[in-house]
VOGU-3710 file (C-alpha; in Angstrom, 3 decimals, decimal comma):
1> mlklrclmcl> 164,497/103,835/171,561  163,436/100,183/171,501  163,696/100,195/167,720  167,137/101,785/167,954  168,300/99,233/170,500  167,144/96,353/168,288  168,989/97,864/165,339  172,108/98,129/167,464  171,851/94,460/168,425  171,448/93,375/164,805
11> llvftqltqv> 174,500/95,313/163,761  176,792/93,707/166,353  178,562/91,732/163,674  182,279/91,766/163,329  185,638/90,280/162,296  188,252/88,472/164,384  188,415/91,432/166,765  186,289/91,138/169,838  183,526/93,631/170,042  181,735/96,145/167,916
21> qvqaqtrrvq> 179,313/98,657/169,362  177,128/100,185/166,664  175,286/103,437/167,143  172,571/103,623/164,494  174,254/103,364/161,077  176,504/106,316/161,641  179,496/105,335/163,723  181,068/102,093/164,791  183,177/101,499/167,899  185,499/98,541/167,449
31> vleqgwkfnk> 187,213/97,465/170,682  190,523/95,738/170,004  190,594/92,980/172,603  191,558/89,803/170,772  194,299/89,072/168,252  197,164/90,806/170,039  200,728/89,567/169,904  203,055/90,529/172,738  206,798/90,432/173,311  208,864/91,973/176,073
41> ghqtnaykie> 212,299/93,152/175,051  213,848/95,424/172,464  212,598/94,706/168,937  214,122/97,156/166,492  211,805/96,505/163,551  208,622/95,431/165,317  206,659/98,360/163,884  207,253/97,238/160,285  204,516/95,495/158,322  206,699/92,572/157,266
51> fndsnwesvt> 207,940/91,872/160,798  207,290/88,238/161,780  205,526/88,080/165,173  204,360/84,463/164,867  206,483/83,316/167,800  205,225/86,072/170,106  202,795/85,406/172,945  199,085/85,764/172,140  197,311/87,990/174,674  194,076/89,867/175,157
61> vphdwaiygp> 193,968/93,576/175,926  193,604/94,997/178,579  196,857/93,322/179,598  199,417/93,769/182,372  202,599/91,909/181,522  204,212/92,251/184,971  201,512/90,796/187,231  202,580/87,260/186,391  205,851/87,847/188,240  207,904/86,381/189,677
71> fdksidkqnv> 208,392/88,586/192,722  212,042/89,575/192,918  213,864/91,651/195,517  216,233/93,078/192,898  213,464/94,668/190,811  213,562/98,428/191,211  215,725/98,191/194,319  216,352/101,747/195,405  218,688/103,612/197,693  216,560/106,608/198,557
81> aitqngekea> 215,196/108,785/201,338  211,407/108,991/200,933  210,793/112,634/201,784  207,016/112,137/201,893  207,648/109,782/204,844  209,822/112,323/206,613  213,065/110,433/205,920  216,312/112,405/206,004  218,862/109,749/205,028  218,861/107,386/202,061
91> aektgrtgal> 218,417/103,670/202,712  217,858/100,574/200,597  214,195/100,089/199,644  212,736/96,839/198,285  209,208/96,077/197,218  208,430/99,747/196,832  206,909/99,138/193,396  205,608/95,645/194,169  208,755/93,638/193,330  207,132/92,681/190,012
101> pfigtawyrn> 208,924/92,890/186,628  207,308/96,049/185,231  210,571/97,698/184,141  211,556/97,455/180,485  210,267/97,782/176,946  207,594/95,670/175,270  205,765/95,559/171,966  202,146/94,837/171,111  200,966/94,086/167,569  197,468/93,607/166,202
111> tfsvphfekg> 196,354/92,808/162,676  192,798/94,001/162,089  190,304/94,973/159,440  187,563/97,592/159,557  184,340/96,126/158,099  182,914/98,120/155,189  185,569/100,793/155,516  185,200/103,579/152,987  187,615/106,364/152,223  186,214/109,668/153,418
121> kkvillfega> 185,317/108,305/156,832  186,901/109,722/159,956  188,718/107,155/162,086  189,918/107,714/165,660  192,314/105,356/167,453  191,639/105,698/171,184  193,833/104,498/174,051  192,378/104,635/177,562  195,733/103,948/179,232  199,139/102,584/178,207
131> msepkvylng> 201,898/102,118/180,783  203,946/103,886/179,703  205,403/106,354/177,172  203,662/104,615/174,250  204,788/105,072/170,666  202,129/104,057/168,154  202,660/102,796/164,586  200,120/101,956/161,899  201,173/100,033/158,810  204,818/100,811/159,492
141> kkigewaygy> 204,299/104,550/160,031  204,583/106,293/163,371  201,307/108,080/163,976  201,969/109,476/167,428  203,173/109,081/170,978  202,181/110,018/174,510  204,066/110,265/177,790  201,770/109,775/180,772  200,800/106,177/181,466  197,535/107,156/183,183
151> syfyfdised> 196,219/109,468/180,458  193,575/108,814/177,829  194,633/109,912/174,358  193,707/109,421/170,714  194,953/109,919/167,167  193,112/110,653/163,937  194,197/107,858/161,573  191,734/108,633/158,759  194,479/109,096/156,183  196,554/106,132/157,327
161> lrtgenilav> 193,946/103,371/157,555  193,793/100,891/154,680  190,959/98,947/153,158  191,514/95,357/154,265  194,189/94,386/156,788  196,001/96,932/158,929  198,851/96,350/161,352  198,930/98,286/164,591  202,147/98,216/166,645  202,633/99,827/170,048
171> dvsnpefssr> 205,951/100,258/171,841  205,615/100,811/175,614  208,480/101,415/177,999  208,695/101,609/181,794  211,987/103,037/183,061  213,246/102,198/186,529  212,602/104,668/189,357  209,494/105,949/187,601  206,850/105,257/190,254  206,256/105,182/194,015
181> wypgaglyrk> 203,950/102,138/193,797  203,235/99,306/191,371  202,191/101,035/188,126  201,522/97,936/186,028  202,865/97,525/182,521  201,511/97,510/178,993  198,125/98,154/177,390  196,271/97,848/180,679  193,102/99,660/179,531  191,006/99,446/176,377
191> vslivknkes> 192,115/100,259/172,843  189,326/101,197/170,401  188,716/102,258/166,827  185,931/104,765/166,226  184,764/104,943/162,612  182,359/107,765/161,732  181,422/110,297/159,067  183,335/113,531/158,651  180,144/115,311/159,641  180,208/114,185/163,244
201> idqwgtfitt> 180,541/115,026/166,898  184,129/115,529/167,993  185,813/113,033/170,310  184,559/113,796/173,848  182,730/116,711/172,240  179,572/116,514/174,363  179,453/118,422/177,660  176,291/118,113/179,744  175,641/120,203/182,832  172,585/120,922/184,963
211> pyvskteaqv> 172,911/124,626/185,905  169,427/124,850/187,436  167,829/122,147/189,522  164,618/122,209/191,547  161,986/119,700/192,577  159,749/120,695/189,689  162,197/121,249/186,842  165,794/121,117/185,761  167,739/122,898/183,061  169,941/120,481/181,129
221> nvktkasgdg> 172,594/122,351/179,192  174,212/120,427/176,339  177,256/121,865/174,626  178,286/119,876/171,571  181,407/120,358/169,488  180,961/119,007/165,988  182,631/119,141/162,575  181,277/119,364/159,056  179,453/121,713/156,744  175,724/122,333/156,801
231> islvtkvyda> 175,129/120,334/159,948  172,309/120,533/162,471  171,924/118,907/165,878  168,988/117,138/167,491  169,358/116,204/171,158  166,797/114,066/172,950  166,798/113,275/176,659  165,413/109,983/177,970  164,759/108,861/181,511  165,932/105,560/182,978
241> vknevgakss> 163,001/103,628/181,461  163,574/105,119/177,986  160,768/107,665/177,996  161,587/110,862/176,117  161,466/113,744/178,606  162,930/116,596/176,558  164,357/117,518/173,158  165,988/120,359/171,264  166,904/121,026/167,610  169,629/123,486/166,615
251> ttqfgnqfdq> 171,051/124,729/163,335  173,270/127,507/164,674  176,718/126,996/166,149  178,773/129,421/168,173  182,218/128,783/166,756  182,184/125,006/166,315  179,860/124,396/169,241  176,120/123,962/169,622  174,655/125,211/172,898  171,263/123,790/173,864
261> nikvsnpklw> 169,062/124,111/176,951  166,506/121,375/177,558  163,858/121,469/180,252  163,189/118,294/182,240  160,102/118,398/184,435  159,971/116,724/187,857  163,565/115,524/187,626  164,857/112,556/189,584  168,088/113,703/191,178  171,323/111,734/191,213
271> spetpylyta> 172,893/110,995/194,605  174,730/108,108/196,284  171,405/107,017/197,763  169,477/107,379/194,479  171,919/107,132/191,554  169,346/107,935/188,879  170,704/108,290/185,347  169,291/109,961/182,256  170,472/109,471/178,667  171,075/112,121/176,026
281> vsqiyvgkvl> 171,051/111,042/172,387  172,828/113,586/170,200  172,266/113,328/166,420  174,045/115,220/163,665  172,128/115,762/160,418  172,947/117,147/157,016  169,544/118,051/155,706  167,429/115,051/156,630  170,309/112,584/156,500  171,528/111,285/159,857
291> kdevvtrfgi> 175,318/111,492/159,904  176,314/110,788/163,496  174,878/109,762/166,831  176,393/109,797/170,321  174,725/108,433/173,448  175,706/110,025/176,776  174,575/109,007/180,232  174,353/111,784/182,801  172,756/112,655/186,100  170,776/115,660/187,201
301> reidytaehg> 172,331/116,966/190,383  173,506/120,173/192,012  176,760/120,623/193,951  177,994/123,520/196,057  180,867/124,250/198,451  180,457/127,044/201,005  181,927/128,088/204,336  178,463/128,004/205,881  177,318/124,577/204,707  180,440/122,735/203,543
311> fqlngkttkf> 179,797/120,404/200,612  176,177/120,276/199,531  174,622/117,804/197,140  171,157/118,751/195,914  170,884/121,315/198,694  171,787/118,861/201,467  175,044/119,058/203,422  176,899/115,819/202,774  180,182/114,671/204,308  182,615/112,672/202,226
321> kgvclhhdlg> 182,901/109,185/203,698  185,555/108,287/201,212  188,471/105,999/200,510  191,545/106,433/198,341  192,116/103,737/195,729  195,189/102,910/193,693  194,419/101,506/190,267  195,640/97,925/190,659  193,102/95,154/191,201  195,241/92,955/193,429
331> plgtainkaa> 195,941/89,581/191,774  194,767/90,911/188,389  197,321/93,703/188,445  196,337/96,872/186,607  194,534/95,232/183,654  191,081/96,751/183,898  188,218/94,378/184,637  184,711/95,635/185,247  183,662/92,638/187,352  186,606/93,229/189,692
341> lrrqltilkd> 185,746/96,910/189,945  182,091/96,123/190,657  183,122/93,784/193,470  185,272/96,506/195,016  182,411/98,982/194,913  179,954/96,431/196,311  182,291/95,908/199,283  182,594/99,679/199,737  178,807/100,073/199,648  178,526/97,593/202,504
351> lganairssh> 181,209/99,560/204,344  179,001/102,647/204,035  181,490/104,606/201,937  179,988/107,234/199,653  183,103/108,565/197,913  186,318/107,556/196,135  189,518/109,427/195,368  191,528/108,050/192,428  194,948/108,155/194,008  197,154/109,281/192,469
361> nmpsleqlel> 196,069/108,771/188,916  193,353/109,364/186,372  190,513/106,874/186,857  189,397/104,267/184,373  186,221/105,050/182,472  184,764/101,745/183,677  185,263/102,801/187,285  183,381/106,047/186,693  180,556/104,262/184,877  180,097/102,000/187,884
371> cdemgflfla> 180,286/104,914/190,325  177,516/106,621/188,350  175,385/103,475/188,477  176,056/102,438/192,072  176,214/105,872/193,654  179,666/107,130/194,655  180,955/110,683/194,776  184,276/110,873/192,958  187,403/112,968/193,380  189,305/112,543/190,119
381> esfdewkkpk> 193,026/113,090/190,571  195,575/113,850/187,878  199,207/113,852/189,037  201,505/112,701/191,823  204,302/114,913/190,536  204,598/118,328/188,911  207,821/120,071/187,937  209,824/119,034/191,000  210,655/115,309/191,109  209,742/112,684/193,683
391> vehgyhrffd> 211,344/109,860/191,738  214,170/110,049/189,222  212,139/109,173/186,137  208,752/110,499/187,204  206,225/112,815/185,550  208,407/115,900/186,081  210,149/114,962/182,825  206,925/115,627/180,911  205,241/118,341/182,972  205,978/121,310/180,720
401> dyaekdivnl> 204,933/119,570/177,499  202,062/117,417/178,720  200,399/118,762/181,873  197,837/120,901/180,067  197,104/118,222/177,453  196,665/115,577/180,131  194,260/117,735/182,142  192,227/118,608/179,053  191,893/114,925/178,163  190,963/114,007/181,753
411> vhatrnhpsv> 188,231/116,627/181,891  186,839/116,048/178,408  186,749/112,268/178,790  185,063/112,220/182,219  183,123/115,462/182,721  179,698/113,989/181,973  179,880/111,584/184,903  177,636/112,853/187,712  179,777/110,970/190,215  182,692/113,354/189,596
421> vmwssgnevp> 182,238/116,272/192,003  185,819/117,522/192,332  189,137/117,550/190,494  192,578/117,191/192,055  195,562/118,642/190,233  198,126/116,923/192,423  199,140/114,955/195,473  201,868/115,920/197,955  203,854/117,612/195,214  207,263/118,976/196,267
431> dqwgaegvkr> 206,181/122,202/194,525  204,249/123,090/197,701  207,446/124,933/198,672  208,214/128,271/197,013  206,625/130,868/194,761  206,997/128,777/191,590  204,797/126,085/193,096  202,075/128,635/193,866  202,138/129,761/190,238  201,920/126,177/189,017
441> akwlqeifhr> 198,977/125,448/191,308  197,166/128,524/189,980  197,954/127,649/186,367  196,690/124,078/186,706  193,541/125,158/188,546  192,765/127,685/185,817  193,024/124,963/183,173  190,457/122,899/185,070  188,203/125,956/185,423  188,507/126,763/181,720
451> edptrpvtvg> 187,578/123,257/180,663  184,937/122,727/183,370  183,593/125,741/185,278  181,194/123,565/187,296  183,546/121,677/189,637  186,130/122,845/192,177  189,803/121,895/192,304  191,876/120,626/195,206  195,411/119,434/195,914  196,353/116,851/198,526
461> mdqvkavmes> 198,767/118,877/200,679  201,100/117,390/203,275  203,383/120,393/203,817  200,764/122,325/205,759  203,064/124,900/207,352  204,596/125,690/203,967  201,270/126,154/202,173  200,018/128,382/204,993  202,923/130,738/204,506  203,162/130,709/200,703
471> gfaslldvpg> 199,510/131,197/199,801  199,478/127,865/197,946  196,506/126,564/199,954  194,628/129,862/199,928  194,275/129,957/196,157  192,712/126,491/195,894  188,950/126,031/195,620  189,126/123,242/198,195  192,088/122,975/200,578  192,884/119,279/200,966
481> lnyrvhlyee> 195,061/118,185/203,880  196,841/114,863/203,887  197,061/113,795/207,561  198,333/116,530/209,958  195,156/116,468/212,088  197,062/118,435/214,739  197,230/121,344/212,267  193,563/121,350/211,206  192,569/124,116/213,653  195,433/126,404/212,652
491> ayekfpqgfi> 194,799/125,748/208,957  191,116/126,535/209,348  191,965/129,878/210,949  194,446/130,837/208,220  192,762/129,499/205,067  190,108/131,796/203,533  187,780/129,074/202,208  186,088/128,393/205,555  186,355/124,605/205,280  188,927/121,820/204,994
501> lgsetastvs> 188,846/118,437/203,284  190,711/115,454/204,694  192,014/114,514/201,253  194,058/111,669/202,737  193,583/110,338/206,251  194,661/107,671/208,739  197,296/105,494/207,006  196,734/103,004/209,771  198,522/99,702/209,072  197,290/96,202/209,835
511> srgiykfpve> 197,459/92,618/208,587  194,195/90,709/208,413  193,845/88,300/211,320  197,251/89,087/212,885  197,365/90,397/216,477  200,366/91,546/218,505  200,880/91,911/222,246  201,028/94,018/224,310  198,232/96,043/222,726  199,381/99,651/222,464
521> kaamkmyldf> 199,425/102,608/220,099  202,656/102,788/218,152  204,182/104,480/215,102  206,289/102,491/212,633  206,089/99,364/214,798  207,778/96,366/213,182  207,853/92,647/213,965  209,956/89,680/212,930  207,143/88,272/210,753  206,837/91,599/208,850
531> qsssydleyc> 203,153/91,937/209,744  201,212/94,716/211,509  198,723/94,230/214,315  195,029/94,161/213,528  194,120/95,860/216,793  194,209/98,974/214,569  196,485/101,019/216,796  199,581/101,083/214,577  200,318/103,786/212,058  203,125/105,541/210,209
541> swsnvpdddf> 205,451/108,319/211,263  203,381/110,895/209,386  199,912/109,529/210,110  197,504/108,432/212,831  194,825/105,939/213,859  191,258/106,272/212,500  189,750/107,637/215,713  191,765/110,869/215,479  190,082/111,641/212,167  186,682/110,589/213,479
551> vmqddkpwvi> 186,902/113,281/216,162  187,586/115,987/213,575  184,864/114,738/211,252  182,257/114,605/214,023  183,140/117,716/216,014  184,180/120,217/213,352  181,420/121,120/210,885  184,025/122,910/208,764  185,736/119,569/208,037  183,774/118,412/205,007
561> gefvwtgfdy> 184,840/114,781/204,969  187,706/112,383/204,536  189,308/109,999/202,085  190,956/107,175/204,027  194,268/105,764/202,891  193,240/103,190/201,613  190,081/101,261/200,779  192,030/98,175/199,683  195,626/97,102/200,013  197,616/97,610/196,822
571> lgeptpydhv> 200,842/96,381/195,279  203,924/98,302/196,372  204,601/100,785/199,196  204,924/98,157/201,976  205,449/100,725/204,745  206,715/100,179/207,460  208,561/97,224/205,872  209,758/98,873/202,661  213,384/98,288/203,657  213,139/94,560/204,419
581> wpsrssyfgi> 212,398/91,478/202,354  209,986/89,877/201,673  207,328/92,554/201,807  205,787/93,670/198,529  202,365/95,231/199,110  200,714/97,739/201,394  199,274/97,310/204,894  197,062/100,408/204,698  193,865/98,842/203,345  190,550/98,677/205,158
591> sdlaglpkdr> 190,284/95,427/203,173  193,298/93,360/202,148  194,721/92,728/198,673  192,210/89,904/198,141  189,314/92,196/199,084  188,755/90,387/202,384  187,772/92,785/205,190  190,215/93,457/207,980  188,960/94,263/211,485  189,253/97,960/210,624
601> fylyrsrwnt> 186,525/97,476/208,022  184,015/97,077/210,849  185,308/100,112/212,738  184,545/102,312/209,730  181,323/100,430/209,005  180,056/101,079/212,525  180,187/104,831/211,732  179,458/104,956/208,028  176,809/102,321/207,359  173,910/103,779/209,303
611> daetlhilph> 171,376/101,426/207,686  172,884/98,176/208,991  173,901/96,623/212,276  177,604/96,212/212,971  178,770/93,929/215,781  182,299/92,609/215,360  184,647/90,966/217,879  188,427/90,899/217,734  190,821/89,172/218,048  190,100/85,552/217,106
621> wnwegregei> 190,092/83,128/220,026  192,750/80,577/219,046  195,716/81,374/221,290  197,387/78,125/222,199  200,260/78,983/224,525  198,698/82,237/225,783  196,524/80,582/228,440  196,314/82,857/231,471  197,817/85,849/229,650  196,156/89,230/229,108
631> tpvfvytnyd> 194,461/89,204/225,683  192,387/92,382/225,168  189,056/92,103/223,359  187,710/94,937/221,199  184,190/95,232/219,798  183,410/97,449/216,799  179,725/98,271/216,786  177,180/100,966/216,031  175,707/100,379/219,496  176,897/102,528/222,405
641> saelfvngks> 177,397/99,787/224,972  177,796/96,035/225,308  178,621/93,295/227,811  181,363/90,752/227,175  181,357/87,141/228,338  184,173/84,580/228,257  182,875/81,038/228,716  179,742/82,473/230,303  181,538/84,735/232,775  180,860/88,443/232,446
651> mgvqtknkst> 183,822/90,701/231,764  181,623/93,704/232,449  179,766/96,336/230,465  181,654/98,892/228,407  180,096/102,122/227,160  181,505/104,487/224,573  182,723/107,742/226,122  184,885/110,716/225,239  187,751/110,047/227,647  189,970/109,167/224,659
661> pqnryrlmwm> 189,319/108,944/220,910  189,542/105,139/221,171  186,994/104,967/224,003  184,684/107,162/221,960  184,512/104,810/218,989  185,474/101,359/220,299  184,360/99,112/223,125  187,514/97,718/224,746  188,040/95,162/227,493  191,773/95,531/228,153
671> dvtyepgtvk> 192,171/93,029/231,009  190,662/89,846/229,558  192,641/86,698/230,379  192,770/84,133/227,597  191,196/80,759/228,096  189,960/78,579/225,203  186,227/78,456/224,607  183,584/81,017/223,684  183,641/84,805/223,612  180,199/86,380/223,485
681> vvafdksgha> 179,162/90,001/223,236  175,667/91,329/223,962  174,940/94,837/222,664  172,452/97,275/224,204  170,378/100,046/222,692  170,188/103,540/224,170  167,504/102,369/226,613  169,716/99,597/227,923  167,820/96,753/226,256  169,777/93,817/224,836
691> vaekeihtsg> 169,262/93,995/221,071  172,048/91,977/219,424  174,653/89,377/220,241  177,556/87,586/218,612  179,903/84,741/219,503  183,306/83,522/218,411  184,810/80,171/219,389  188,143/78,464/219,743  188,427/76,028/216,858  189,922/72,582/216,649
701> kpyeivltpd> 192,266/71,369/213,928  191,505/72,222/210,274  189,219/69,569/208,801  187,221/70,786/205,787  187,557/73,373/203,006  184,548/75,684/202,599  183,892/77,659/199,389  181,695/80,759/199,273  181,335/82,515/195,883  180,232/86,122/195,628
711> rktiqadgkd> 178,235/85,127/192,525  177,257/81,692/191,240  176,179/82,899/187,798  178,479/84,934/185,557  178,338/86,167/181,989  179,963/84,083/179,233  181,925/87,029/177,853  185,460/85,821/178,510  185,939/88,507/181,196  183,396/88,120/183,976
721> lsyvevsvvd> 184,589/86,826/187,346  183,313/84,966/190,351  185,307/85,605/193,526  185,210/82,484/195,668  186,202/82,899/199,312  188,067/79,815/200,545  188,241/79,060/204,265  188,858/76,068/206,518  186,683/74,831/209,390  187,091/72,165/212,061
731> kngipcptaa> 184,868/69,095/212,477  182,216/71,232/214,173  182,147/73,834/211,401  184,048/76,449/213,408  186,392/78,607/211,275  190,107/78,026/211,820  191,536/81,581/211,949  195,207/80,608/212,042  195,147/77,955/209,293  198,008/78,251/206,782
741> nqlqfkvkgk> 197,468/75,114/204,688  198,803/74,924/201,146  195,841/74,507/198,791  195,482/73,512/195,136  192,769/74,757/192,776  191,176/73,134/189,753  188,388/74,453/187,541  186,369/72,054/185,364  183,671/72,685/182,786  183,482/74,633/179,561
751> ggvyrascng> 182,020/77,745/181,194  185,059/78,902/183,127  188,776/78,775/183,858  191,033/79,407/186,819  192,218/83,027/186,696  194,101/83,846/189,909  194,199/83,584/193,685  195,201/85,879/196,526  195,503/85,456/200,287  196,128/89,058/201,353
761> datsleqfhl> 199,546/88,336/202,853  201,884/91,240/202,048  204,906/88,953/202,479  203,758/86,124/200,215  205,899/85,520/197,124  203,482/83,007/195,586  202,463/83,982/192,065  198,820/84,863/191,661  198,226/83,022/188,393  199,484/79,611/189,571
771> ptmklfsgkl> 196,755/77,239/190,860  198,155/76,869/194,365  198,496/79,140/197,398  198,686/79,044/201,189  195,858/80,212/203,384  196,634/83,372/205,315  194,820/83,787/208,635  192,552/80,949/207,541  191,363/82,441/204,236  192,112/83,243/200,613
781> vvlvqatqnp> 190,170/84,077/197,460  190,078/82,218/194,130  189,034/84,036/190,952  187,123/81,979/188,376  186,870/83,639/184,971  184,155/82,978/182,408  184,980/81,685/178,952  182,941/82,709/175,934  181,140/79,368/176,087  178,044/79,220/178,299
791> gdiilevkgk> 178,056/76,212/180,572  178,702/74,664/183,938  181,772/75,395/186,057  183,089/73,387/188,992  185,787/74,767/191,285  187,556/72,113/193,337  189,968/73,041/196,138  192,196/70,458/197,793  194,671/70,471/200,664  196,658/67,729/202,336
801> glktgkveln> 194,695/66,175/205,195  191,599/68,282/204,457  188,174/67,370/203,141  187,971/68,728/199,588  185,801/71,751/198,878  183,658/72,027/195,746  181,281/74,623/194,403  179,201/74,678/191,221  178,996/77,853/189,160  177,715/78,544/185,670
811> si> 178,159/81,048/182,886  175,303/82,200/180,687
//
């Protein structure tokens, strides 16, 4: 393997395109990142070879044209009743899709060459996502099209590729009223060329499963679809340190598929706690000549779903402690970036989450690679719409022609990821009503079963009464309920599976660092500043607060877990403010759009992260003008009891109890009177011993800018990111939680550039890519992006009347 890896490194030589990944001397993967020309607007002849694109914008792909804004109330303004929200009458909606200019047609063009291209080779052009309805042209000829913006798809261009320069043109078009959230726009995921011999493994032709797993041995089954005459297959399995642990040679195919079983002794099992990965190297030979080689990472693990034990991973009952994630990356939009994804997953690991649901779209391959590496269970979702529409120009237009093709591509492209433990064929589809919807659910589930017999299928169902009556829920492998905790018991009695998944839970709304009085539970509560209270007691008309789900998860063994809506705020769907302006992103996140944790983060962490201490006080203690008024204090902690002090005076001991769901999971002092100074909490263990304490203080005026990067060293690849948290402190170093200063950002040094900033304020209309932004609740985040030149980086942040903040980074 070491020899092979060295050979691969030596062969990483290429043209003006960005990256070439070489596997032996048999196939070459050429990722088309650089050299793209972009233009938004109708261009009748842009697919033609002689078309002059010299005055078009130069961009890199992945690319999201709409994230640069500006935010505009008129974009995708709708007069609609959102039935999923229980609305009966149409009303004007703004910001529903993020108020960003994603609607319209755009063209991308790339002129490229394939090094050492020879006729007789097989060439695949692979798109991992194009938003949306892409039409693809090569050298002036249309070679294909697709419909679904979230799907992976490819074309065989072997007969159309030329020796020397080739011109690729892609037309993408986003119609209005085509999404319920911000979908992004353009070639937002990778585009690649795969050049190989005709005697080769088919695209996504390797399927690895582990049908038998024990402590002493595992059966690794490798099914390989390949093309060509007189071919044989050699598959070798390597452990994480590159030791060969099994191999198999085959000359016989069944149809066009090899079927091999390889024994691995003393296997190391994949799990969220121990995400151990093996590698399979599949080689196609003609005689003794190596013709193709594919490397596949996989995990050895066993999954099972039963009424008696719920979901089991490697024989151990495991509850899903999951979050739902939309595909946008906040200030980066939908353009995929592995560093941004890794940061999200790192934050979720600290939260104690063990699972992710890709809502409501097919996940990026980079996200699944990271989930394999870092240890997350994954529920891969396909559609938000079937045959019956939710939005005027939604997926229902393509369902008949594309649904099966899209599912096949989803399964084939992602089935070797051990993180994927369940498929979802839909979310809150209107087809839940009526016999036709039952037939569609059965048809879609059977496609998943045909393509992958090893994983179950679910649907996120919100019409629980309807699916009880129709049989829709009963036919599913896993019945997934979106909200409706008051119907869990009835559903459990009526559904035959013997368990229920909280496929979407909570939808609690909050704004980081914003607190409203009086403190009370409320549905669809709205305020003049268009924010939601971070006391975590506000929710939507169809949803609930987190504690209601906690009760079901803890008390009902037949509830196999939950996926909270959502892990991070996302662009669009600004409920409950989707009818007022300005409000252009969600309030649902456990962390905000910048990835900064809200108070709710610590409520979930106190339950989910059993390996770490959680002791968090809210609200902040800067309440000028509230002196003498009741200002409740909550503590989120994994300890059962604690004592609260205000300026040294005890407010008493609170102990978690089952009198209400809130009292069970939160420590709450409801009668605290505000006075400036110090709030201190002392937590006790089960024996009553003081074991931890924390303080917060009233701050003075903002004085100095403080910069805290998540990483000081990044890779000089033109893509890597350092997320720098920016906050303001007073002269004594105490954070200023209400600071709203306007700041300016400047990046110096050859190693990096300013990329974007975000403050997590759902009402902010400041553009992410401009080097200035206001603090929100005393914080924001600046993204510094590496160049391709190793070197020093200095981020400087200034604000009027504030001591400048600086931090040194470097790229290598």
